C-alpha positions in Angstrom: -20.5 41.5 24.1 -18.7 38.5 25.6 -20.5 35.2 25.8 -20.0 33.6 29.2 -21.1 30.1 30.1 -23.5 29.9 32.9 -22.2 27.1 35.2 -25.4 25.8 36.8 -27.1 22.5 37.0 -29.9 21.0 39.0 -31.2 17.8 40.4 -34.7 16.9 41.5 -35.8 14.0 43.8 -39.5 13.5 43.5 -41.9 11.5 45.6 -39.7 11.2 48.6 -41.7 9.4 51.3 -40.9 11.8 54.1 -42.7 14.9 55.3 -41.5 18.2 53.6 -41.4 19.8 57.1 -38.8 17.3 58.2 -36.7 17.7 55.0 -36.7 21.5 55.2 -35.0 21.3 58.6 -32.1 19.6 56.9 -32.2 21.7 53.7 -31.9 24.9 55.7 -28.6 23.7 57.2 -26.8 23.6 53.9 -28.3 26.4 51.9 -25.5 28.6 50.3 -22.7 26.3 51.4 -19.9 24.8 49.3 -20.8 21.3 48.1 -18.0 19.5 49.9 -18.8 21.3 53.2 -22.5 20.5 52.8 -21.9 16.8 52.2 -19.5 16.6 55.2 -22.0 18.5 57.4 -24.9 16.2 56.4 -22.9 13.1 57.2 -23.0 14.1 60.9 -26.6 15.2 61.0 -28.8 12.8 62.9 -31.8 13.0 60.7 -33.2 10.5 58.1 -33.6 13.3 55.6 -29.9 14.1 55.7 -29.1 11.0 53.5 -31.7 12.0 50.9 -30.6 15.6 50.7 -26.9 14.6 50.5 -27.7 12.3 47.6 -29.5 15.0 45.7 -26.6 17.4 46.2 -24.2 14.9 44.9 -26.4 14.3 41.9 -26.6 18.0 41.1 -22.8 18.3 41.3 -22.4 15.4 39.0 -24.9 16.9 36.5 -22.8 20.1 36.4 -19.5 18.1 35.9 -21.2 16.1 33.1 -22.6 19.2 31.5 -19.2 20.9 31.4 -16.8 18.0 30.8 -14.0 20.3 29.5 -13.8 22.2 32.7 -12.2 20.7 35.8 -14.8 21.2 38.5 -14.3 19.9 42.0 -16.8 20.0 44.9 -14.7 22.8 46.4 -15.5 24.9 43.3 -19.3 24.5 43.6 -21.8 26.1 45.9 -25.5 25.3 46.5 -27.3 28.3 45.0 -30.8 27.0 45.6 -32.3 24.2 47.6 -35.9 24.0 48.3 -38.5 21.3 49.3 -42.0 21.2 47.8 -44.9 19.2 48.9 -45.7 16.1 46.9 -48.8 14.0 46.8 -50.3 12.9 50.1 -51.5 9.3 50.6 -54.7 9.3 52.6 -55.2 6.4 55.0 -57.6 5.8 57.9 -57.0 4.5 61.4 -60.0 2.7 62.9 -61.2 4.3 66.1 -63.6 3.3 68.8 -67.4 3.2 68.2 -67.1 2.6 64.5 -65.3 5.9 63.8 -62.2 6.4 61.6 -59.4 8.9 62.1 -57.5 10.2 59.0 -53.8 9.5 58.5 -52.0 11.7 56.0 -48.7 10.1 54.7 -46.9 13.1 53.1 -44.3 13.1 50.4 -41.9 15.7 49.2 -40.0 16.9 46.2 -36.4 18.1 46.8 -34.7 20.4 44.2 -31.1 21.5 44.4 -29.4 24.0 42.1 -25.6 24.1 42.2 -23.4 26.7 40.5 -19.7 27.4 40.1 -18.2 29.6 42.8 -17.6 33.1 41.5 -13.9 34.0 41.6 -13.7 37.3 43.3 -11.3 39.6 41.4 -10.1 42.6 43.4 -10.9 45.8 41.5 -8.1 48.2 41.0 -8.5 51.4 43.0 -10.1 54.0 41.0 -8.3 57.2 40.5 -10.5 60.2 40.7 -9.9 62.9 38.1 -10.3 66.2 39.8 
């Protein structure tokens, strides 16, 4: 059996002080894209989370290049295999309200995880000859 290297790397940004719901909107835009296309697309997205997601994607690509230094890997050769946003801890605050009441404020945070992998080179299979 041949041993093949698995070209994957990941990066995690934890405790990001932005709601996971807002970050997921941006993460869904680049899922499955090439790394260079995703970074270019995020540059023009008018959301605060776009800068954070772009930074994590660049970090994951750099982790892969660092892991396999002997291989020349460009951003065109890498794709985003997985990107997901989990909920982090919530800071609970109160807003004073009339008549001595207090309304809760939940300041949410999120964890962003990106897994990048090398794009599979598609090799055209030779047509099979049926033996009849």
